[in-house]
C-alpha atoms as a printed R data frame, in Angstrom:
    type eleno elety resid chain resno       x       y       z
1   ATOM     1    CA   MET     A     1 -54.524 -69.430  -6.162
2   ATOM     2    CA   THR     A     2 -54.592 -66.785  -8.856
3   ATOM     3    CA   GLU     A     3 -53.690 -67.476 -12.406
4   ATOM     4    CA   THR     A     4 -50.962 -65.398 -14.041
5   ATOM     5    CA   PRO     A     5 -51.997 -63.482 -17.138
6   ATOM     6    CA   PRO     A     6 -50.655 -64.667 -20.502
7   ATOM     7    CA   PRO     A     7 -47.377 -63.084 -21.569
8   ATOM     8    CA   GLU     A     8 -47.784 -59.862 -23.482
9   ATOM     9    CA   HIS     A     9 -45.627 -58.792 -26.343
10  ATOM    10    CA   GLY     A    10 -43.568 -55.919 -25.041
11  ATOM    11    CA   LEU     A    11 -40.500 -55.075 -23.077
12  ATOM    12    CA   ASP     A    12 -42.297 -53.831 -19.963
13  ATOM    13    CA   HIS     A    13 -43.690 -57.245 -19.070
14  ATOM    14    CA   ALA     A    14 -40.381 -58.970 -19.772
15  ATOM    15    CA   SER     A    15 -38.458 -56.568 -17.547
16  ATOM    16    CA   ASP     A    16 -41.009 -57.037 -14.733
17  ATOM    17    CA   HIS     A    17 -40.605 -60.800 -14.969
18  ATOM    18    CA   ALA     A    18 -36.800 -60.498 -14.934
19  ATOM    19    CA   SER     A    19 -36.841 -58.299 -11.826
20  ATOM    20    CA   GLU     A    20 -39.127 -60.788 -10.060
21  ATOM    21    CA   ALA     A    21 -36.741 -63.633 -10.899
22  ATOM    22    CA   ARG     A    22 -33.791 -61.646  -9.527
23  ATOM    23    CA   ALA     A    23 -35.639 -60.938  -6.282
24  ATOM    24    CA   ASP     A    24 -36.076 -64.683  -5.673
25  ATOM    25    CA   GLU     A    25 -32.414 -65.548  -6.302
26  ATOM    26    CA   ARG     A    26 -30.015 -66.400  -3.523
27  ATOM    27    CA   PRO     A    27 -27.301 -63.743  -3.057
28  ATOM    28    CA   SER     A    28 -24.035 -64.532  -4.764
29  ATOM    29    CA   TRP     A    29 -20.722 -64.967  -2.955
30  ATOM    30    CA   PHE     A    30 -19.498 -61.833  -4.734
31  ATOM    31    CA   ASP     A    31 -22.372 -59.705  -3.409
32  ATOM    32    CA   ASP     A    32 -20.519 -59.387  -0.111
33  ATOM    33    CA   LYS     A    33 -17.928 -56.623  -0.466
34  ATOM    34    CA   ARG     A    34 -15.479 -58.431   1.841
35  ATOM    35    CA   ASN     A    35 -15.406 -61.441  -0.481
36  ATOM    36    CA   ALA     A    36 -14.735 -59.214  -3.491
37  ATOM    37    CA   HIS     A    37 -11.802 -57.653  -1.619
38  ATOM    38    CA   LYS     A    38 -10.491 -61.120  -0.704
39  ATOM    39    CA   LEU     A    39 -10.618 -62.154  -4.356
40  ATOM    40    CA   PHE     A    40  -8.870 -58.945  -5.457
41  ATOM    41    CA   TRP     A    41  -6.012 -59.447  -2.997
42  ATOM    42    CA   ALA     A    42  -5.742 -63.135  -3.909
43  ATOM    43    CA   VAL     A    43  -5.225 -62.128  -7.550
44  ATOM    44    CA   VAL     A    44  -2.646 -59.499  -6.517
45  ATOM    45    CA   VAL     A    45  -0.706 -62.074  -4.466
46  ATOM    46    CA   LEU     A    46  -0.889 -64.610  -7.301
47  ATOM    47    CA   CYS     A    47   0.463 -62.035  -9.778
48  ATOM    48    CA   ALA     A    48   3.306 -61.149  -7.397
49  ATOM    49    CA   VAL     A    49   4.229 -64.827  -6.897
50  ATOM    50    CA   LEU     A    50   4.220 -65.472 -10.638
51  ATOM    51    CA   PHE     A    51   6.299 -62.335 -11.210
52  ATOM    52    CA   LEU     A    52   8.892 -63.512  -8.657
53  ATOM    53    CA   ALA     A    53   8.860 -67.041 -10.104
54  ATOM    54    CA   ASP     A    54  10.471 -65.570 -13.201
55  ATOM    55    CA   ALA     A    55  13.827 -65.732 -11.407
56  ATOM    56    CA   PHE     A    56  13.687 -69.498 -10.881
57  ATOM    57    CA   TYR     A    57  13.476 -71.014 -14.349
58  ATOM    58    CA   HIS     A    58  15.553 -70.977 -17.523
59  ATOM    59    CA   LYS     A    59  14.055 -69.257 -20.532
60  ATOM    60    CA   HIS     A    60  14.745 -70.220 -24.123
61  ATOM    61    CA   VAL     A    61  14.621 -66.790 -25.697
62  ATOM    62    CA   VAL     A    62  14.874 -65.519 -29.246
63  ATOM    63    CA   PHE     A    63  15.605 -61.872 -28.409
64  ATOM    64    CA   ASP     A    64  17.845 -60.614 -25.593
65  ATOM    65    CA   PHE     A    65  15.173 -58.387 -24.049
66  ATOM    66    CA   GLU     A    66  13.110 -61.500 -23.300
67  ATOM    67    CA   ASN     A    67  15.735 -62.358 -20.673
68  ATOM    68    CA   TRP     A    68  14.938 -59.240 -18.635
69  ATOM    69    CA   PHE     A    69  13.499 -60.081 -15.225
70  ATOM    70    CA   GLY     A    70   9.701 -60.002 -15.352
71  ATOM    71    CA   PHE     A    71   9.600 -59.023 -19.021
72  ATOM    72    CA   PHE     A    72   6.531 -61.055 -19.969
73  ATOM    73    CA   GLY     A    73   4.530 -59.965 -16.911
74  ATOM    74    CA   LEU     A    74   5.354 -56.305 -17.462
75  ATOM    75    CA   PHE     A    75   4.739 -56.615 -21.189
76  ATOM    76    CA   GLY     A    76   1.327 -58.221 -20.608
77  ATOM    77    CA   PHE     A    77   0.336 -55.576 -18.068
78  ATOM    78    CA   SER     A    78   1.444 -52.677 -20.260
79  ATOM    79    CA   VAL     A    79  -0.294 -54.046 -23.353
80  ATOM    80    CA   SER     A    80  -3.561 -54.633 -21.488
81  ATOM    81    CA   PHE     A    81  -3.333 -51.111 -20.030
82  ATOM    82    CA   ALA     A    82  -2.735 -49.708 -23.525
83  ATOM    83    CA   LEU     A    83  -5.694 -51.732 -24.822
84  ATOM    84    CA   VAL     A    84  -7.979 -50.052 -22.276
85  ATOM    85    CA   LEU     A    85  -6.702 -46.600 -23.253
86  ATOM    86    CA   VAL     A    86  -7.127 -47.291 -26.975
87  ATOM    87    CA   SER     A    87 -10.607 -48.708 -26.460
88  ATOM    88    CA   ARG     A    88 -11.662 -45.551 -24.589
89  ATOM    89    CA   GLU     A    89 -10.629 -43.471 -27.585
90  ATOM    90    CA   LEU     A    90 -12.251 -45.868 -30.066
91  ATOM    91    CA   ARG     A    91 -15.495 -45.566 -28.131
92  ATOM    92    CA   LYS     A    92 -15.642 -41.880 -29.026
93  ATOM    93    CA   ILE     A    93 -15.388 -42.751 -32.720
94  ATOM    94    CA   LEU     A    94 -17.599 -45.847 -32.853
95  ATOM    95    CA   MET     A    95 -20.334 -44.996 -30.351
96  ATOM    96    CA   ARG     A    96 -23.805 -44.512 -31.769
97  ATOM    97    CA   ASP     A    97 -26.789 -42.637 -30.394
98  ATOM    98    CA   GLU     A    98 -29.036 -44.449 -27.966
99  ATOM    99    CA   ASP     A    99 -31.851 -44.652 -30.514
100 ATOM   100    CA   TYR     A   100 -29.593 -45.630 -33.440
101 ATOM   101    CA   TYR     A   101 -31.454 -48.867 -34.240
102 ATOM   102    CA   ASP     A   102 -34.895 -47.337 -33.707
103 ATOM   103    CA   ARG     A   103 -34.423 -45.007 -36.659
């Protein structure tokens, strides 16, 4: 049995050790593309069921537009979509060079 060398100070050795640890891991359930598709469609069906459930309960609203069918689902989707668009634009302003902290 060979003895492993003592850890060196540096990123190269740490990345080698991390890749060895990943090679020994058992594959995740999400590594199979079919399972990822199943999860995606399960979330789509769940969203559709929750959207349709909006017709079957009484809402105590403050503003009249809150009574619109599916308002909160559509509002949440549109705001999260807008958040992605805004974050893409903010990235252009806030992004730093790759070697920003090395300088």
